[in-house]
N, CA and C atoms as a LAMMPS dump frame, in Angstrom:
ITEM: TIMESTEP
0
ITEM: NUMBER OF ATOMS
258
ITEM: BOX BOUNDS ff ff ff
-5.0000000000000000e+02 5.0000000000000000e+02
-5.0000000000000000e+02 5.0000000000000000e+02
-5.0000000000000000e+02 5.0000000000000000e+02
ITEM: ATOMS id mol type element x y z
1 1 1 N -215.819 -139.4 50.395
2 1 2 C -214.919 -139.264 51.854
3 1 3 C -215.301 -140.44 52.538
4 2 1 N -213.973 -140.788 53.127
5 2 2 C -213.943 -141.646 54.396
6 2 3 C -214.021 -141.209 55.75
7 3 1 N -214.109 -142.167 56.613
8 3 2 C -214.208 -141.741 57.887
9 3 3 C -213.033 -141.31 58.462
10 4 1 N -213.109 -140.284 59.414
11 4 2 C -211.857 -139.71 60.053
12 4 3 C -211.536 -140.696 61.026
13 5 1 N -210.363 -141.326 61.064
14 5 2 C -209.667 -142.266 61.665
15 5 3 C -209.489 -141.79 63.334
16 6 1 N -209.701 -140.301 63.558
17 6 2 C -209.395 -139.977 65.085
18 6 3 C -210.541 -140.156 65.63
19 7 1 N -211.797 -140.371 65.124
20 7 2 C -213.094 -140.065 65.689
21 7 3 C -213.01 -141.211 66.739
22 8 1 N -212.396 -142.203 66.729
23 8 2 C -212.367 -143.373 67.714
24 8 3 C -211.666 -143.421 68.895
25 9 1 N -210.85 -142.103 68.426
26 9 2 C -209.989 -142.113 69.715
27 9 3 C -210.398 -140.727 70.43
28 10 1 N -211.691 -140.643 70.65
29 10 2 C -211.913 -139.51 71.373
30 10 3 C -212.663 -139.731 72.525
31 11 1 N -213.008 -138.723 73.83
32 11 2 C -213.6 -139.2 74.824
33 11 3 C -212.568 -139.629 75.975
34 12 1 N -213.553 -139.551 77.351
35 12 2 C -212.908 -139.749 78.325
36 12 3 C -212.05 -141.361 78.519
37 13 1 N -212.842 -142.189 77.698
38 13 2 C -212.343 -143.565 77.93
39 13 3 C -210.87 -143.852 77.481
40 14 1 N -210.771 -142.859 76.102
41 14 2 C -209.317 -142.813 75.549
42 14 3 C -208.311 -142.219 76.136
43 15 1 N -208.456 -141.01 77.114
44 15 2 C -207.556 -140.139 77.565
45 15 3 C -207.441 -140.523 79.117
46 16 1 N -208.261 -141.481 79.604
47 16 2 C -208.35 -141.735 80.833
48 16 3 C -206.703 -142.494 81.355
49 17 1 N -206.269 -141.866 82.617
50 17 2 C -205.19 -142.436 83.146
51 17 3 C -205.307 -143.767 84.293
52 18 1 N -204.442 -144.725 84.247
53 18 2 C -204.364 -145.568 84.856
54 18 3 C -203.721 -145.241 86.348
55 19 1 N -204.297 -145.52 87.273
56 19 2 C -204.091 -145.328 88.698
57 19 3 C -203.489 -146.436 89.414
58 20 1 N -202.094 -146.671 89.77
59 20 2 C -201.569 -147.996 90.347
60 20 3 C -202.221 -148.121 91.789
61 21 1 N -202.101 -149.46 92.206
62 21 2 C -202.553 -149.525 93.576
63 21 3 C -201.563 -149.145 94.514
64 22 1 N -201.861 -149.003 95.985
65 22 2 C -201.055 -148.381 96.805
66 22 3 C -199.764 -149.309 96.855
67 23 1 N -200.217 -150.865 97.055
68 23 2 C -198.875 -151.753 97.2
69 23 3 C -197.78 -151.654 95.852
70 24 1 N -198.329 -151.09 94.72
71 24 2 C -197.551 -151.133 93.281
72 24 3 C -196.945 -149.939 93.576
73 25 1 N -196.76 -149.026 93.896
74 25 2 C -196.295 -147.506 94.187
75 25 3 C -196.63 -146.626 94.919
76 26 1 N -195.877 -146.373 96.289
77 26 2 C -196.164 -145.863 97.285
78 26 3 C -195.749 -143.967 96.904
79 27 1 N -195.567 -143.773 95.964
80 27 2 C -195.419 -142.188 95.323
81 27 3 C -195.968 -142.174 94.1
82 28 1 N -196.393 -141.235 93.747
83 28 2 C -197.112 -141.066 92.342
84 28 3 C -196.803 -139.799 91.586
85 29 1 N -196.324 -139.742 90.477
86 29 2 C -195.895 -138.486 89.698
87 29 3 C -197.032 -138.387 88.748
88 30 1 N -197.697 -137.099 89.137
89 30 2 C -198.949 -136.654 88.249
90 30 3 C -198.712 -135.541 87.283
91 31 1 N -198.954 -135.622 86.315
92 31 2 C -198.844 -134.588 85.298
93 31 3 C -200.179 -134.019 84.741
94 32 1 N -200.244 -133.004 84.639
95 32 2 C -201.723 -132.223 84.201
96 32 3 C -201.372 -132.361 82.78
97 33 1 N -202.024 -133.063 82.218
98 33 2 C -202.019 -133.088 80.348
99 33 3 C -203.005 -132.383 79.533
100 34 1 N -204.364 -131.975 80.173
101 34 2 C -205.283 -131.2 79.53
102 34 3 C -205.83 -130.225 80.757
103 35 1 N -206.078 -129.116 79.934
104 35 2 C -206.596 -127.917 80.285
105 35 3 C -207.897 -127.99 81.244
106 36 1 N -208.161 -127.134 82.318
107 36 2 C -209.191 -127.435 83.047
108 36 3 C -210.474 -126.618 82.513
109 37 1 N -210.276 -125.726 81.372
110 37 2 C -211.129 -124.669 80.934
111 37 3 C -212.176 -125.67 80.176
112 38 1 N -213.316 -125.253 80.607
113 38 2 C -214.529 -126.049 79.994
114 38 3 C -214.903 -127.343 80.983
115 39 1 N -214.302 -127.215 81.652
116 39 2 C -214.991 -128.556 82.634
117 39 3 C -215.416 -127.907 84.202
118 40 1 N -215.94 -128.761 84.71
119 40 2 C -216.915 -128.53 86.236
120 40 3 C -215.76 -127.957 86.993
121 41 1 N -216.778 -126.854 87.788
122 41 2 C -215.783 -126.318 88.796
123 41 3 C -215.544 -127.186 89.75
124 42 1 N -216.227 -128.27 90.219
125 42 2 C -215.776 -129.516 91.054
126 42 3 C -214.29 -130.153 90.338
127 43 1 N -214.162 -130.464 89.041
128 43 2 C -212.963 -130.894 88.959
129 43 3 C -211.821 -129.975 89.05
130 44 1 N -212.269 -128.48 88.655
131 44 2 C -210.979 -127.571 88.827
132 44 3 C -210.609 -127.362 90.431
133 45 1 N -211.576 -127.593 91.348
134 45 2 C -211.244 -127.258 92.518
135 45 3 C -210.191 -128.856 92.92
136 46 1 N -210.627 -129.879 92.27
137 46 2 C -210.105 -131.131 92.627
138 46 3 C -208.495 -131.023 92.007
139 47 1 N -208.288 -130.472 90.791
140 47 2 C -206.865 -130.298 90.482
141 47 3 C -206.173 -129.362 91.229
142 48 1 N -206.735 -128.015 91.676
143 48 2 C -205.994 -127.477 92.805
144 48 3 C -205.895 -128.202 94.032
145 49 1 N -206.471 -129.135 94.437
146 49 2 C -206.459 -129.89 95.851
147 49 3 C -205.298 -130.744 95.63
148 50 1 N -205.211 -131.203 94.273
149 50 2 C -203.802 -132.215 94.174
150 50 3 C -202.644 -131.41 93.971
151 51 1 N -202.92 -129.865 93.767
152 51 2 C -201.229 -129.166 93.56
153 51 3 C -201.244 -128.659 92.279
154 52 1 N -202.224 -128.914 91.445
155 52 2 C -201.86 -129.114 89.925
156 52 3 C -202.524 -127.366 89.618
157 53 1 N -201.628 -126.624 89.336
158 53 2 C -202.434 -125.164 89.028
159 53 3 C -202.237 -124.762 87.592
160 54 1 N -201.091 -125.257 87.017
161 54 2 C -200.665 -125.032 85.719
162 54 3 C -200.948 -126.432 84.434
163 55 1 N -201.18 -126.128 83.37
164 55 2 C -201.153 -127.105 82.53
165 55 3 C -199.438 -127.741 82.088
166 56 1 N -199.353 -129.095 82.033
167 56 2 C -197.976 -129.82 82.051
168 56 3 C -197.489 -129.483 83.296
169 57 1 N -197.947 -129.034 84.617
170 57 2 C -197.171 -129.125 85.968
171 57 3 C -197.088 -130.463 86.249
172 58 1 N -196.348 -130.792 86.81
173 58 2 C -196.007 -132.284 87.441
174 58 3 C -195.579 -132.204 89.077
175 59 1 N -196.54 -133.313 89.704
176 59 2 C -196.465 -132.998 91.081
177 59 3 C -196.437 -134.448 91.502
178 60 1 N -195.356 -134.88 92.877
179 60 2 C -195.382 -135.747 93.434
180 60 3 C -196.485 -136.028 94.682
181 61 1 N -197.394 -137.175 94.654
182 61 2 C -198.268 -137.365 95.8
183 61 3 C -197.944 -138.665 96.426
184 62 1 N -198.198 -139.097 97.799
185 62 2 C -198.401 -140.22 98.14
186 62 3 C -199.403 -140.929 97.771
187 63 1 N -199.331 -142.194 97.379
188 63 2 C -200.526 -142.956 97.136
189 63 3 C -201.323 -143.525 98.082
190 64 1 N -202.153 -142.635 98.322
191 64 2 C -203.329 -143.114 99.763
192 64 3 C -204.685 -142.936 98.785
193 65 1 N -205.661 -143.444 99.815
194 65 2 C -206.903 -143.605 99.094
195 65 3 C -207.528 -142.304 98.788
196 66 1 N -207.469 -141.556 99.776
197 66 2 C -208.18 -140.188 99.339
198 66 3 C -207.272 -139.212 97.957
199 67 1 N -205.899 -139.504 97.735
200 67 2 C -205.432 -139.21 96.416
201 67 3 C -205.885 -139.486 95.231
202 68 1 N -205.987 -141.163 95.563
203 68 2 C -206.65 -141.924 94.542
204 68 3 C -208.059 -141.631 94.27
205 69 1 N -208.957 -141.304 94.756
206 69 2 C -210.099 -140.808 94.561
207 69 3 C -210.127 -139.41 94.009
208 70 1 N -209.632 -138.75 94.233
209 70 2 C -209.337 -137.351 93.921
210 70 3 C -208.713 -137.625 91.916
211 71 1 N -207.857 -138.51 92.036
212 71 2 C -206.9 -138.866 90.613
213 71 3 C -208.345 -139.157 90.019
214 72 1 N -208.997 -140.371 90.277
215 72 2 C -210.396 -140.678 89.656
216 72 3 C -211.095 -139.982 89.198
217 73 1 N -211.264 -139.207 89.739
218 73 2 C -212.355 -138.086 89.486
219 73 3 C -211.903 -137.402 88.192
220 74 1 N -210.541 -136.779 88.129
221 74 2 C -209.916 -135.962 86.952
222 74 3 C -209.123 -136.988 86.339
223 75 1 N -208.987 -138.387 85.93
224 75 2 C -208.403 -138.869 85.31
225 75 3 C -208.244 -138.765 83.551
226 76 1 N -209.347 -138.015 83.055
227 76 2 C -209.016 -137.786 81.748
228 76 3 C -208.114 -136.205 81.531
229 77 1 N -207.906 -135.906 82.581
230 77 2 C -207.224 -134.872 82.687
231 77 3 C -205.745 -134.687 82.827
232 78 1 N -205.458 -135.875 83.454
233 78 2 C -203.927 -136.22 83.971
234 78 3 C -203.021 -137.167 83.37
235 79 1 N -201.963 -137.473 83.712
236 79 2 C -201.431 -138.757 83.158
237 79 3 C -200.421 -139.069 84.803
238 80 1 N -200.676 -140.213 84.967
239 80 2 C -200.314 -140.854 86.615
240 80 3 C -199.279 -141.877 85.986
241 81 1 N -197.946 -141.808 86.619
242 81 2 C -197.054 -142.761 86.645
243 81 3 C -196.437 -142.912 88.114
244 82 1 N -195.656 -143.872 88.232
245 82 2 C -195.326 -144.24 89.756
246 82 3 C -194.121 -143.32 89.725
247 83 1 N -193.737 -142.903 90.659
248 83 2 C -192.671 -141.717 91.095
249 83 3 C -191.454 -142.53 91.514
250 84 1 N -190.335 -142.202 91.156
251 84 2 C -189.277 -142.875 91.555
252 84 3 C -188.768 -142.725 93.226
253 85 1 N -188.342 -143.624 93.729
254 85 2 C -188.439 -143.866 95.117
255 85 3 C -187.319 -142.806 95.585
256 86 1 N -187.797 -141.844 96.553
257 86 2 C -187.104 -141.029 97.051
258 86 3 C -187.174 -141.083 98.855
């Protein structure tokens, strides 16, 4: 039996989102890509504070230091992209 090729692509290092700097993107589009089930209560509260209530939900946030801190905490549960300028 060979080794499972998926084994190397597990864990938060593989799934973590990259959060752009404030100068690069004033607005961020945040999508929840993994469930909060099985994670710490503090992570669940952080997702709620970001406005993410459901799996696959997308919200737009201002790129501030406090928002980036919350995004960093749950970076393995979300996908972050620069939002279109509105």
